[in-house]
C-alpha positions, 0 to 999 in steps of 0.5 A: 216847879222843881226850881221851887222845892217847897211849893212842889212838896205840897203840890206832890203831896196833894197829888199823891194823896188824891191818887190814893183816895181815887183808889179807895173810890175805884175799890168801892165801885169795883171791888177786887175778887178773891181770885185776883188778889195774888196777881194784884199783889204782884203788880203793886209790889213790882210798881212800888219796887220800880218806884224805889228803884227810880228815886234812888237813881234820881237821887244818885243823880242829883247828888252828882249834879251837886257835887259837880257844882261843888268840884267846879267852884273850887276849879274855879277859885283855883284857876283864878289864884293861879292867874293872880300869881301869874300877873308878876310875869306880865309888865307892871302896868299890865299886871296891875290891870289884871290883878284889879280886874280879876279882883272885880272878877271874883266879886262877880263870881261870888255874886253868881253863887250868892244871888237868887233873883234872875233879874240880878242874875242877868245883870250879873251874867252880862258884867261877867261877860264884858269883863272876860273880854276886858281880862283877855284883852289885857293879857293878849296885847303884852303877849303880842308884844313880847310873845315869849314862853313865860308870857304865854303862861298867862295867857294860858291861865287866863284861858283857864279862868275863862274856861272854868266859868264856862264849865261852872255854868254847864254844871248848873244847867245840867239838871235832872230831865223833866222826862225823868221827873214825869216818870217819877210822878207817873209811877208814883201815882200809880202806886198811891192809886194801888195802895188806895185800892187795896187799903181797908176802911177805917179812920186808923187805916185813912191815917196809915194811908196817908204815910206813903204820899207824905214819904214820897213827896218828902223824897220828891222835895230833897231831890228837887232841892238838891237838884235845884242850884237856886231854889230851896235850902241846899246851895253851893256856898263859894267858900273857895272863892270867898277865901280867895277874895279875902287873901287877895285883899289883904 
């Protein structure tokens, strides 16, 4: 569900609101005794404080992973641009072939960042793997025929291109663990139950106690949106790759 931040928001809002209503039901069935109010207040404050801390840590994790994806997109564009320039070292035929393949490769990488449909993404991954093997063969053949330190730079540059794609893929797989989301949900539910249990009756109070589920659900929406590479509204835009594509097509 975290891959679909908006449905996840409405689901979490419903769950937290129901948890608060369940807390109100428990208050009616098992009223809090006066001698237990101080202990209850301590437990409630500790639960909400712990929830706030874990939300803060989760938000920090999501932001760091988003920044990592942006940095790898920049590194990938730099690696491709460097290899495009180094292709001049190769013989004329091999240089033209490498540039043509790199141009196609850039288009595939841009489509990788922009595509949201899983079927198209799988096709892009297959085409990328095939083109990577083709590019490697193109630079290895002249390097094997003329094994000089200068041509070795081209091979090293192509290795950087292939490695940068792997680093990017790993960064996109690096998400907030499901167990962390489960812990967040459990503490949030407990917090809403405690708030509902301590709530007083009345329409105005019912409106006020809807605020906590709403705020927590919005926070979860933001974390899930940042953490999801393809879902939601916050995405890594391949600005560097697009700029590189325009520069080499001139």
